[in-house]
N, C-alpha and C positions, 0 to 999 in steps of 0.2 A: 237639674243635674243630668245633662245629656252627654253621651259618649262622644258625639261629634264636636260638642263645644270644647271639651277637654283636649281633643286631638288638634283642633284648630289653634287653641291657645298654645299648645306645645309646639306646633309648627312655627308660629310667629316668634316664640322664644328661641327656637333653633336658629332662625335668621339672625337674631341679636347675638347669639353665641359667636357666630362666625364674624360678624361685623366688629364685635368687641376684640376678638383675637387679631383681626387685621389691623386694628388701631392700637394694639399692644395693651389693651385694658383687660389683663388676665383676671383681675379681681371680679369685674363685672361678668366676664365670660363664665367664670366658675359659678357665680350666683345664678345667672340665667340658665346654665346647664342643669343646675340642681332643680330649679323650678320647672324646667322643661320635663325632666325625668319624673318629677312629682305628678305633674298634670297628665303625662302619658300613662303612668301607673294607675292613676285614678280613672282614666278612660277605660282601661281594661277591667278594672273592678266594677265600675258603673255598668259596663256592658253585661256583666254577670248578674248584678243586681245593685241598684243605687244605695242600698243600705250598707253595702260593704265598704263604703268610704266614710261612714259615720264613726265618731268616737265611741268606744265601748265602755268608757269609765262611768259616766253619769248618764242617767236616763234623760234624754232630750226629746220629748215627745213632739215638739214642733219640727225638729229635724227629721224625725221618723215619718211624720205626716207628709212632708215634702218628698222624701225619698220614696215613699210608697204611692205617690201619685195623688195626694190629697192636699195640695198647698192652700186650697181655699179655707181649710180649717185651722191653719197655722196662725200664730199671732202676727199682727201687722208689723212690718219692718224687722221681722226676725231674721237673724243671720245664721245660716246653716253652719254647724260646727263639724268640720271634717278632720280626718287624720293628718298627721304630719308626714313628711317625706320618709322618715325612718320607719314609721308604722306602715306606710303604703308599700315600701319595699319588702317588709316582713310578710305582708299579706300576699304580695305578688309571688314571693318565693313558694308559698303554699299552694296557690291556685295555678301556677305556671311552672310545671316540672322542668321545662327546658331552660328556665332562668338560672344560668350557671354563675351565680355570684354569692359569695359569702358576705354576711353583713359587715365583717371587718374590712373587706375590700372596698365596699361602697361608703364606708365611714368618712373617707376623705371628701366625697361629694356632699354628704349630709352635713359635715362640719362646715364646709365652705358656704353652703346655702344658709344654714342656721346662723352661722357667725355673722354674716352680712345682714340678715333680716332682723335678728333679735338683739344683736349687740352693736350694730353699726360698725362692724369690723371690716377691714379690707382683707379678705381671706388670702392666705399665703398659698395660692394654688397655681400650679403650673399646667403645662400642656397635658401632663399625665392625668391629672384630675379630670380635665375636660374630656380627654380621650376615653377614660373609664365610663363617664356618663354617656358618651355617644355610643359606646359599645352596648351598654345596658339598654339604651333607647332602641338600638337596632333589633335586639331580641324581642322587645315588647311590640315593635312595629310588625314583626313576623306574626306574633300571636294575634294582633289586631287585624291582620291581613291588609295592612296599609302599604302601598308601594313606596319604598324609600325614596325613589326618584321624585315622586309627587310630593312627599313630605318635605324633603330637603330643597326641592326646587333647583335653583342655579348652583347650590352648594353640594349637590349630590356627589360629584367626583371628589370634592374636598373632604366630605365626611368619610368616604370610603378610604381615602389615603390616610386620614388622621387616625382611623381605627387600626389600620395596618401597623404591625410592629416595626416595619422597615422605615416608617416616617422619620425623617431627620429634621432637625430644627430649622435649617435654612430652607429646605425644600417645602416644609410645612408653611413657614411664614410667607414664602413666595406664592404658593398655591392659594393661600387665604387672600393675599393681596390681589391676585388675578381674579378670583371669584368676586371680591368686593368691587373691583374696577368694572367687571362685567355688569354688576348690578347698577352701578352709577351710570354707566353708558345707557342701559335700558331705561333708567329713570329720566335721563336727559333727552335722549333721542329716539326711544322706542316707539313713540307715537308718530314719528315722521315716516313718510314714504321714501322709497329709494331716490326719487327725483328731488324731494324736499331736502333730504340729507345731503345730496350732491350740491345743492345751492348753499346750504349752511357751511359746507366744507370749504367754500371759497372765502369765508369770512377771515379777516387777517389773524384773529386770535387762534384759529385752527390751522389755516394754511401755513402761517409763519408765526408761531407763538412769540411772545415778547422776549423770551430769552434767546431766540434765534436771531443773531445779528450777523453783520459781515465779518465779525471777528470770532464768531462761534465755530468751534471745530465740531461739526455735527453732520450726521447723515440720516436720511429718511430710512425708517424701518417699520415694517408692519407690526402693529401691536398684538402681542399674544393674548390679550384679554378681550379686545373689541374688534380686532382685525382691521382697524383703520390706521391712518398714518401717524406714527410716533417718531421719536428721534433718539438715535444713539449719540451720546455726547462724550467727547474725549479729546484726544490730541492726534493731529496728523503727523505721520512719519514717512520716511522714505522706504521704498522697496529696493533692495540691492540685488544686483545681478552680475554674473561673471561676464567680462568683456575681454575678448582676445585682441591684443594689440600687436600688429605686425611690425617687426623690426628687421633691420639688415643683418642677415646671418643668424644662425642658431635657431632654437625652438622659439616660437612666438609666445611671449609671456601672457598670463591671464591677470586681469585686474578686476577688483570688485568696485563697482560704481553704482550710484543711485540710478534707478530706472528713469528713462525719459518719458515713459508712458503711464506708469502706475505709481500709486501711493497707497498708504494704508491709514485707516482710522483706528486707533487703539481706544476702544470704548471703555468708559468708566461708569456710565450711568445710562438709563433709559427713561424717557419721559413721554407720556402720551397726553396731548391736550384734550382729547375726546373723553377719556374715562378717568383721567387724573392718576393713572398708574405711574409709579416711580420705583425704579430699582437701582440699587447702588452696588458697585463692585462686581468683580468677575464671577464670584460664586452665585450671586443672585441672578446675574445675566444667564449663566449656564443653567441654573435651575428653571429658568423660564424659556430655555431653548433659544436664547438670543446669542448672536455672535459677539465675541469680545474684540475681534479683529475683522475689519471690513476692507476689502480691496476696492479702490476707487480710481477713476481716471485722473491723472495728474492735471490735465487741462481743466477739469471741473474744479479742482482745488484752487488753481490759479484764478479761475473766474470768480470763485466765491471770496477768497481772501485777498487776491490781488498781490500776493507775495510768492516768492519762490521758496521751495523747501530747502 
């Protein structure tokens, strides 16, 4: 029962929390958030003394032997009996004065964790439950003197935004997807050098994904998650401009005509073949700082589609 073991377990569970949320699996996100909070609470208690995570109801001498550094005297195959998440939080509140949570507040996290583990329930937990767990975790990380950036890894910015009260549902969902896409990119291509990645980028599936055809209305756009070439997909439209028409006598009238030089792409979605990021609709595009309207040269549109606007 080592402090570092509990911290590493909590760190891995934290990665699952964000992956679950990115995939819309809020039940599993709540479960993993609860177990993460439990393991981090136990890390702090074990750091004070290993005996502080043992149950206090029945005397379990084998568990005491292990906690006090004498596992060689414990019965073979003995399973150490430790406290629940609820009890761990009660003890944390006593030994960590800065832990600013009432038990009633964290009951949602405890119920989500216990409901899934003990009764095979799908906890009815939303982003609020997960955010509460992340906030509590942040306070325990401070007590453990663990750098949040190191603990959360690639999800550090996402964790900070989720804890903030200003986090909105669309912005949160997009940020989670960006972080998950970044993780996928690192898993797929992180081992490649710049030169090797440049060679891979020439592969048809990346340079021109299957959905990009001569009839696709799409424009290249740098991916906000992995910084490589993605695609804004939508519909081409005309750019209108005022044109002065000279006539015999009187003031010259103005007319509105389609531009001969420019067109626009009205984007509806974004797709990146490198990291599998997909965003739908103007709100998600805006949340990822992607344009929903792109000005393009009309000649390029003619070349791609072979038709006039």
